[in-house]
C-alpha positions in Angstrom: -27.0 -1.7 -18.2 -27.0 0.9 -15.9 -27.9 0.9 -11.9 -31.1 1.5 -10.1 -30.3 4.3 -7.7 -31.9 3.4 -4.2 -34.5 6.3 -2.8 -32.0 7.4 -0.4 -29.0 7.8 -2.3 -31.2 10.3 -5.1 -30.3 14.0 -5.0 -34.3 14.3 -4.5 -34.3 12.3 -1.0 -31.4 14.5 0.1 -32.7 17.5 -0.6 -36.1 17.3 1.1 -34.1 15.1 3.8 -31.8 18.6 4.6 -35.0 21.2 4.3 -36.9 19.1 6.9 -33.8 18.4 9.2 -32.9 22.0 9.4 -36.9 23.0 9.8 -36.8 20.3 13.0 -33.9 22.3 13.9 -35.5 25.9 13.6 -38.4 24.5 15.6 -36.5 22.6 18.3 -34.1 25.9 19.4 -37.2 28.5 19.2 -39.0 25.7 21.3 -36.5 25.6 24.0 -35.7 29.6 24.1 -40.1 29.7 24.4 -40.7 27.0 26.9 -37.5 28.4 29.1 -38.8 31.5 28.9 -42.5 31.1 29.8 -41.2 28.8 32.5 -38.9 31.8 33.9 -41.7 34.3 33.3 -44.6 31.8 35.0 -42.3 31.2 38.3 -41.6 34.5 39.0 -45.4 35.6 38.3 -46.1 32.9 40.9 -43.2 34.2 43.5 -45.0 37.3 43.6 -48.3 36.0 44.0 -47.4 34.1 46.8 -45.7 36.3 49.2 -46.9 37.5 52.0 -48.2 40.9 52.5 -46.2 43.6 54.6 -49.0 43.7 57.1 -48.8 40.1 57.4 -45.1 40.8 58.3 -45.7 43.5 60.1 -47.6 41.7 62.1 -45.5 38.1 62.7 -42.6 40.8 63.9 -44.6 42.5 66.6 -46.0 39.2 67.9 -42.8 37.2 68.2 -41.3 40.3 69.7 -43.7 39.9 73.2 -41.9 38.7 75.9 -44.5 36.7 76.9 -45.2 33.1 74.6 -48.1 32.0 74.9 -49.9 35.5 73.9 -46.9 35.7 71.3 -48.3 32.6 69.6 -51.6 33.5 69.9 -50.9 36.2 67.9 -49.2 34.8 65.3 -51.3 32.3 65.1 -54.2 35.2 64.1 -51.9 36.5 61.4 -51.1 33.2 60.2 -55.2 32.7 59.7 -55.6 36.0 58.0 -53.5 34.2 55.3 -55.8 33.9 52.2 -53.7 32.4 49.6 -54.6 29.4 47.4 -51.8 28.9 46.2 -50.0 28.8 49.8 -50.0 25.2 51.4 -47.6 25.8 54.5 -46.5 28.4 56.7 -44.3 27.9 59.6 -43.1 31.2 61.9 -39.6 30.2 63.9 -38.5 32.5 66.1 -34.3 33.5 66.7 -34.0 30.5 69.5 -35.1 27.8 66.2 -38.7 27.5 68.4 -41.5 26.9 65.5 -44.1 29.4 67.0 -47.1 29.2 64.2 -48.5 26.7 62.2 -51.0 26.5 59.0 -50.8 23.3 58.6 -53.3 20.8 59.7 -50.8 18.1 60.7 -47.8 20.6 62.2 -49.9 22.5 65.0 -48.5 19.9 66.6 -45.2 21.1 66.4 -45.7 24.2 67.5 -43.6 24.6 70.9 -40.6 22.3 69.8 -37.8 22.7 67.7 -37.2 23.4 63.9 -35.3 20.6 62.3 -34.9 22.3 58.8 -31.9 22.5 58.1 -32.5 24.9 55.6 -34.3 27.2 58.7 -31.7 27.1 60.9 -29.5 28.2 57.9 -31.7 31.4 57.3 -31.8 32.2 60.6 -28.0 32.1 61.5 -26.9 34.3 57.8 -29.6 36.5 57.9 -30.1 36.3 54.4 -33.9 34.7 52.2 -33.2 31.8 51.0 -35.9 29.8 47.8 -35.7 27.0 45.8 -38.0 24.9 44.0 -38.5 21.7 44.8 -40.1 18.0 43.8 -41.7 16.0 46.1 -41.6 11.9 44.9 -44.4 11.1 47.4 -47.6 13.2 46.4 -45.6 13.5 42.5 -45.8 17.8 42.6 -43.7 20.5 42.4 -43.4 22.8 45.6 -41.7 26.5 45.8 -40.0 26.6 49.1 -39.4 30.4 50.8 -37.4 31.2 54.1 -37.7 34.8 54.6 -36.1 36.0 58.1 -37.5 38.5 60.5 -35.8 42.0 61.8 -36.9 44.1 64.5 -35.7 47.4 64.2 -35.0 49.5 67.7 -33.2 52.2 67.2 -30.6 52.1 64.9 -29.6 48.4 64.3 -32.1 45.5 63.2 -32.1 43.1 65.2 -33.4 39.3 63.7 -36.1 38.1 65.5 -37.2 34.9 63.5 -38.1 33.2 60.1 -41.3 32.4 58.1 -41.1 29.1 56.2 -43.3 29.4 52.9 -44.0 26.3 50.5 -46.0 26.7 47.8 -47.8 24.3 45.1 -46.6 24.8 41.2 -48.4 22.3 39.5 -50.7 24.9 38.4 -47.7 26.8 36.9 -46.7 23.3 34.9 -50.0 22.6 34.0 -49.8 25.9 32.2 -46.4 25.6 30.7 -47.3 21.1 29.6 -49.9 22.8 27.9 -48.5 25.7 25.9 -45.5 23.4 25.1 -48.0 20.0 23.6 -49.8 22.9 21.6 -46.3 24.3 20.2 -45.0 20.4 19.6 -48.4 19.9 17.6 -48.1 23.1 15.4 -44.4 22.0 15.1 -44.9 18.7 13.6 -47.9 20.5 11.3 -45.4 22.8 9.7 -42.8 20.4 9.3 -45.4 18.4 7.4 -46.4 20.9 5.3 -42.8 22.0 5.3 -41.7 17.9 3.9 -44.5 18.4 0.7 -42.8 22.1 -0.1 -39.4 20.1 0.0 -41.0 17.1 -2.0 -42.3 19.5 -4.8 -38.6 21.6 -4.8 -37.2 19.3 -5.4 -38.4 17.2 -7.6 -38.5 20.8 -9.9 -34.7 21.0 -9.2 -34.4 16.7 -10.1 -36.6 16.6 -12.9 -34.5 18.1 -15.8 -30.7 16.8 -14.1 -32.5 13.0 -14.5 -33.6 13.9 -18.0 -30.0 15.0 -18.9 -28.6 12.0 -17.0 -30.7 9.7 -19.5 -29.7 12.0 -22.2 -25.9 11.6 -21.5 -26.2 8.0 -20.7 -27.9 7.3 -24.6 -24.6 9.6 -25.7 -22.7 6.8 -24.5 -23.5 4.3 -25.5 -23.2 5.7 -29.3 -27.4 6.8 -29.3 -27.0 10.5 -29.8 -31.0 11.1 -31.3 -33.5 13.2 -29.1 -32.5 16.7 -26.7 -33.3 17.9 -23.0 -35.7 20.2 -22.4 -34.7 23.1 -21.5 -37.1 24.7 -18.8 -36.2 27.9 -17.9 -33.1 30.7 -18.5 -31.6 29.0 -15.1 -28.4 27.2 -14.4 -30.4 24.3 -14.9 -31.5 25.2 -18.2 -27.7 26.3 -19.3 -26.9 23.3 -18.1 -29.2 21.6 -20.5 -28.8 23.7 -23.9 -25.0 22.7 -23.4 -25.8 18.8 -23.3 -27.7 19.3 -26.0 -25.0 20.7 -27.4 -22.5 18.4 -26.7 -24.7 15.7 -28.3 -24.8 17.5 -31.8 -20.6 17.6 -31.2 -20.5 14.2 -29.7 -21.9 13.4 -33.3 -19.8 15.3 -35.5 -16.4 14.3 -33.8 -17.3 10.8 -34.5 -17.7 11.1 -37.9 -14.4 12.7 -38.0 -12.2 10.5 -36.2 -13.7 7.7 -37.5 -10.9 7.8 -40.4 -7.8 7.8 -38.1 -9.7 5.0 -35.7 -7.6 2.2 -37.0 -4.3 4.2 -36.7 -4.8 5.5 -33.5 -5.7 1.4 -32.3 -2.3 0.2 -33.9 -0.4 2.7 -31.3 -2.4 2.0 -28.6 -2.8 -1.5 -28.6 1.0 -1.4 -27.4 0.8 1.9 -25.4 2.6 -0.2 -22.1 6.2 0.1 -24.3 7.4 2.4 -26.4 5.8 3.2 -29.6 6.9 5.3 -33.6 4.7 6.0 -35.6 5.7 6.4 -39.2 4.3 8.2 -42.6 5.2 6.1 -45.9 8.4 7.8 -45.9 9.4 6.3 -42.7 9.1 9.9 -40.7 8.3 9.9 -37.3 4.1 11.5 -36.8 4.0 10.0 -33.3 6.2 8.9 -30.3 4.8 8.1 -27.2 7.3 9.1 -23.8 8.2 6.0 -23.0 9.8 5.6 -27.0 11.1 9.5 -26.2 12.8 8.6 -22.4 14.2 5.2 -23.9 15.7 7.3 -27.5 17.2 10.1 -25.0 15.2 12.6 -27.7 12.3 15.4 -27.1 8.9 14.7 -29.1 9.2 17.8 -30.9 13.2 17.1 -32.4 12.0 13.3 -33.3 8.9 14.0 -35.1 9.9 14.9 -38.5 12.9 12.9 -38.6 13.6 9.9 -40.0 12.9 6.4 -37.9 16.3 4.9 -39.3 17.9 8.6 -37.6 15.8 7.8 -34.7 16.9 4.7 -33.7 20.7 5.0 -35.2 19.9 2.2 -37.8 20.9 4.0 -40.7 24.0 2.6 -41.5 22.4 -1.5 -41.0 19.0 -1.1 -42.7 17.6 1.2 -44.9 13.4 1.5 -45.4 12.5 -1.0 -47.4 14.3 -3.5 -45.6 11.8 -2.6 -42.5 9.0 -2.5 -45.2 9.5 -6.1 -46.8 11.3 -8.2 -43.0 9.6 -7.2 -40.4 12.3 -8.7 -38.3 13.1 -7.8 -34.4 16.1 -6.1 -34.2 18.4 -5.8 -31.3 18.7 -2.4 -30.5 21.9 -1.4 -28.1 21.3 2.0 -26.4 24.3 1.8 -23.8 26.3 4.6 -22.9 29.1 4.9 -20.0 26.1 6.1 -17.5 24.0 3.4 -17.9 23.1 0.2 -20.2 19.7 0.3 -22.2 19.6 -2.6 -24.5 16.0 -2.1 -26.6 14.0 -4.8 -28.7 12.5 -3.0 -31.6 9.3 -4.8 -33.3 7.8 -3.3 -36.5 4.6 -3.5 -38.0 3.5 -2.2 -41.5 0.2 0.5 -40.8 -2.0 -0.4 -44.1 -5.2 0.3 -45.1 -8.6 -2.0 -46.3 -7.4 -1.7 -50.1 -3.6 -2.7 -49.1 -1.6 0.3 -49.7 1.0 0.9 -46.8 0.6 4.3 -45.3 3.1 4.2 -42.6 5.4 2.0 -40.0 4.5 1.5 -37.0 7.6 0.7 -34.0 7.5 -1.2 -30.7 10.2 -0.6 -28.8 10.4 -3.3 -25.1 13.3 -2.8 -22.8 15.2 -6.1 -22.6 18.3 -4.3 -20.3 16.7 -6.1 -16.9 16.3 -9.2 -18.9 19.3 -9.1 -20.6 21.3 -8.7 -17.3 19.3 -11.1 -15.7 20.5 -13.9 -18.1 24.2 -12.8 -17.5 24.5 -13.2 -14.2 22.4 -16.1 -14.2 25.3 -17.5 -16.5 27.5 -15.8 -13.9 25.9 -17.6 -11.2 26.4 -21.0 -12.4 29.8 -20.5 -13.4 30.6 -19.4 -10.2 28.2 -22.4 -8.8 29.8 -25.1 -10.5 33.4 -23.6 -10.3 33.2 -23.4 -6.4 31.8 -27.2 -6.0 34.1 -28.7 -8.6 37.4 -27.5 -6.8 36.5 -29.0 -3.5 34.8 -32.5 -5.0 38.5 -32.4 -7.2 40.7 -32.5 -3.7 38.1 -34.7 -2.2 38.2 -37.1 -5.0 42.0 -37.2 -5.7 42.6 -38.0 -1.5 40.0 -40.6 -1.7 41.7 -41.8 -4.7 45.1 -41.9 -2.7 42.8 -43.8 -0.2 41.6 -45.9 -2.2 44.6 -46.9 -3.6 46.3 -47.8 -0.2 47.5 -44.5 1.7 44.5 -45.5 4.1 47.2 -48.1 5.8 49.4 -45.8 6.4 49.0 -44.3 10.0 50.5 -40.9 9.6 48.8 -40.0 6.0 45.6 -41.2 6.2 44.4 -39.0 8.8 45.7 -35.8 7.1 44.3 -37.1 3.6 40.1 -38.0 5.3 40.9 -34.1 7.7 41.4 -32.1 3.9 38.3 -34.7 2.9 36.2 -33.3 6.2 37.3 -29.6 5.7 36.4 -29.5 2.2 33.5 -31.3 2.7 32.4 -28.5 5.5 33.0 -25.7 3.2 30.5 -27.1 0.9 27.7 -27.5 3.3 29.0 -24.0 4.7 28.4 -23.2 0.8 25.6 -24.9 -0.6 23.6 -23.7 3.4 24.7 -19.7 2.1 23.2 -20.0 -1.0 19.9 -21.5 0.5 19.5 -18.4 2.5 20.2 -16.2 -0.5 17.3 -17.8 -2.2 15.1 -17.7 1.0 15.9 -13.9 0.6 15.4 -13.5 -2.6 11.9 -15.2 -2.7 10.6 -13.2 -0.2 10.4 -16.2 2.2 13.0 -15.3 4.9 11.4 -14.5 7.8 13.2 -11.8 10.2 12.6 -12.6 14.7 12.3 -9.0 15.5 13.6 -8.3 19.1 14.0 -5.5 20.2 17.7 -5.4 21.6 20.1 -2.9 23.6 22.5 -2.3 20.3 25.5 -1.6 23.0 25.3 -5.4 24.6 24.0 -7.4 21.5 27.9 -5.3 19.9 29.7 -6.1 23.0 28.9 -9.5 23.3 29.9 -10.0 20.0 33.3 -8.9 20.0 34.3 -10.5 23.6 33.9 -13.7 21.8 36.5 -12.8 19.2 38.4 -11.6 22.4 37.8 -15.1 23.9 39.5 -16.8 20.5 42.4 -14.6 21.0 43.0 -15.6 24.4 42.0 -19.2 23.5 44.9 -19.0 20.4 47.1 -17.2 22.7 47.1 -20.4 25.8 46.9 -22.7 22.7 50.3 -24.4 22.1 49.4 -24.9 18.1 48.3 -21.5 17.8 50.8 -19.7 19.4 52.6 -19.5 15.8 49.3 -17.7 14.7 48.3 -14.2 13.8 47.5 -12.1 16.7 45.3 -8.9 16.8 43.5 -6.2 19.1 40.3 -5.1 19.0 39.5 -1.5 20.0 35.8 -0.5 21.0 34.9 3.4 20.5 31.1 3.1 21.9 28.6 5.9 22.6 28.1 5.3 26.5 24.0 6.2 25.9 22.0 2.6 25.6 20.1 2.2 21.7 17.4 0.1 21.4 16.6 -0.7 18.4 14.3 -3.5 16.7 16.4 -6.4 15.1 16.5 -10.0 14.8 19.8 -10.9 17.2 20.9 -14.1 15.2 20.7 -13.1 11.7 23.0 -9.4 12.8 25.7 -11.5 14.7 26.1 -13.4 11.5 26.2 -10.6 9.9 29.2 -8.8 12.0 30.4 -13.0 12.2 31.1 -12.3 8.5 32.7 -8.6 8.5 34.9 -9.4 11.5 36.2 -12.8 10.5 37.1 -10.9 7.0 38.8 -8.2 9.4 40.7 -11.0 10.7 41.7 -12.6 7.5 43.3 -9.2 5.4 44.6 -7.7 9.1 48.0 -7.8 9.5 50.2 -9.5 12.5 49.6 -7.2 15.4 46.6 -5.6 13.3 44.1 -3.5 15.6 40.7 -3.9 14.5 38.9 -0.5 15.5 35.0 -1.2 16.2 32.3 1.8 16.7 28.9 2.4 17.3 27.5 6.2 17.4 24.0 7.8 17.1 22.2 10.1 14.1 18.9 11.6 14.1 17.5 8.9 13.0 19.9 6.3 12.6 22.8 3.8 14.5 26.2 3.5 12.7 28.5 0.7 13.1 31.9 -0.6 12.1 34.8 -2.1 11.8 38.3 -0.9 10.2 41.4 -3.4 9.8 44.2 -2.5 8.7 45.0 -4.8 6.0 45.4 -4.9 2.4 42.4 -3.3 1.8 40.4 -3.1 -1.8 41.1 -1.7 -4.9 39.5 1.4 -6.1 37.6 -0.6 -9.2 36.4 -3.9 -6.7 34.5 -1.7 -4.0 31.1 -1.6 -6.3 31.1 -5.1 -6.6 32.6 -6.3 -3.1 28.9 -7.2 -1.9 28.1 -9.4 -5.1 27.9 -12.8 -5.0 30.8 -15.2 -5.4 32.9 -12.2 -5.8 36.4 -12.1 -3.9 39.7 -9.7 -4.4 42.2 -11.9 -4.1 40.5 -15.2 -5.0 43.5 -17.4 -4.0 43.7 -16.2 -0.7 40.3 -16.3 -0.2 40.2 -19.9 -1.1 42.6 -20.5 0.8 41.6 -19.6 3.9 37.6 -21.1 3.3 35.4 -18.4 2.3 32.7 -19.4 0.0 32.7 -14.8 -1.4 28.7 -15.0 -0.2 29.1 -13.3 2.9 29.4 -10.1 2.5 26.1 -10.2 -0.2 24.5 -12.3 2.8 25.1 -9.3 4.9 24.1 -7.3 2.4 20.3 -9.1 2.1 19.9 -9.0 6.0 20.8 -5.5 6.3 18.3 -4.7 3.9 15.6 -7.0 5.6 16.1 -4.5 8.5 15.6 -1.3 7.0 19.3 -0.6 6.9 22.4 -0.3 4.7 26.2 -1.6 4.2 28.6 0.0 2.8 33.0 0.0 2.4 35.2 2.8 2.6 38.8 1.6 1.6 42.0 2.2 0.7 44.7 -0.4 -0.8 47.4 -1.0 1.2 46.2 0.7 4.3 42.9 -1.2 5.3 39.0 -0.8 4.8 35.9 0.3 6.6 32.6 -1.7 6.5 30.2 0.4 7.5 26.1 -0.3 8.4 23.7 1.6 9.6 20.0 0.9 10.9 16.8 2.6 11.4 16.8 4.3 15.0 13.7 5.7 16.5 14.3 6.9 20.6 12.3 5.3 23.4 10.6 6.7 26.0 11.5 4.8 29.7 8.5 3.8 29.6 7.8 2.0 26.3 11.4 -0.1 26.8 9.3 -1.1 31.0 5.9 -1.9 28.7 8.9 -4.1 26.0 10.2 -5.8 29.1 7.0 -7.5 30.4 5.4 -8.7 27.3 
């Protein structure tokens, strides 16, 4: 069942919406420019209308030039009385000293003779420059135009500032005119948008109608109904598309009839496409081979087609085509070479027509290399664990039987027997704990408690513990005959801060250091290095021991693997330390490897990802 589109999801709605939005945007831009220009022109015209005539200015200049103040005030008021402009609401004349000499408003007559307090008038008197601004008075909810013009008296070649004229005019007529024009424009825009929306709906319907018909026809084709055709409305692109859909309907119906005879063969092949698949004709020659089968058999599809399946699978010496046709048993094919191992399971089935005629053979190849490897490792693991547990248990049984037979009464023998039993028990407990750790890592349940750690200090702390062990052994009377060694440090002087789990990292270093001590000669030097590359920090621990044979280097991190099994077991090793170390380092997204020369010693390397931290990042980390 087809999902019905909502109105806002249809292309019909989207075309109309885009058209209307573009229309609104155009009106907004044009309206903003028009209204702003209209406002500018009206204000300019208004300012020209409210300017005082040159006659009034000259009269005021002449009046302010008189030395008699009373006579000058009378002449100033006479000049102001002659101003007949309805737009002007207030005119004030101030002399050069800031004294108000004339006022047109009824409330301002009391101010004549007083000092002006208007900072704008004082600024004009000080600078000698005109000043104008548009203001809004909240008290009467009106806009005003304010103009302050300096008055100069000409004497000789110089002009002397003798005062200023303050003029204030109401702008309500200007703003009322602008508001009226804006309302008319908004009404026209709304009407035009409504008409445009209607036209957009009609246009979008004309575009989407053939598209909707094509959608319905393609849905019928998808359901297997090839009847019906899309109506072609014109010779434009939509008309060509409609014609193409009609042609497609015819072609699909023809192709469906032609492919019906091949459906069963293709179904048999496609059923097993996740594995390697080969199909043959009735003579056993390969006709179809997928990429996975070609990869398994190390051939190309062009080379395999036309050749016998017996040759492709390399089984001609042991089987015939009749054997494969009569006995569809599973064959195990070993395709391993010196570079890699590969074991395949080959499943055979017949391709038969409804009449029972055998027209070919299908072979499905399934890679079981990993499964075989897991089976071998499982068997080896069980064998190793059984052997490792049997040895201490056998030893413990012998000593316990001796104690049970009466050795516990011997004060010299009994403690040593119990000590051996305790050591073997501890060894088994260590091995069980190591196996549990590996099990958690294998199952993905192991978790890292990451901390931002100064690697230089942590590495130094670990090595200092081993230095203390050296001093303890040298001071102990019982250990004076123990092997001695020296730890040499070669660290970078730069602090390296790395995110890691300190406990697990200490366990890794302890494992490697213990191995280095075990296999170093008496008086040997263990060299520990720490350096930084562009994106990693590299730790290395080198000893001067027996080294590792070249053939064993690739297996050194395998579980229970020991180069010298007798010596390792005598020293209490479980064969799991390096395996755990590798798993821990890989949990940290790092890498561990070893270089060794037999008879000269070994060097273990640990590489950890490193990102340089800024000082403020370290400070923030410390504050958490």
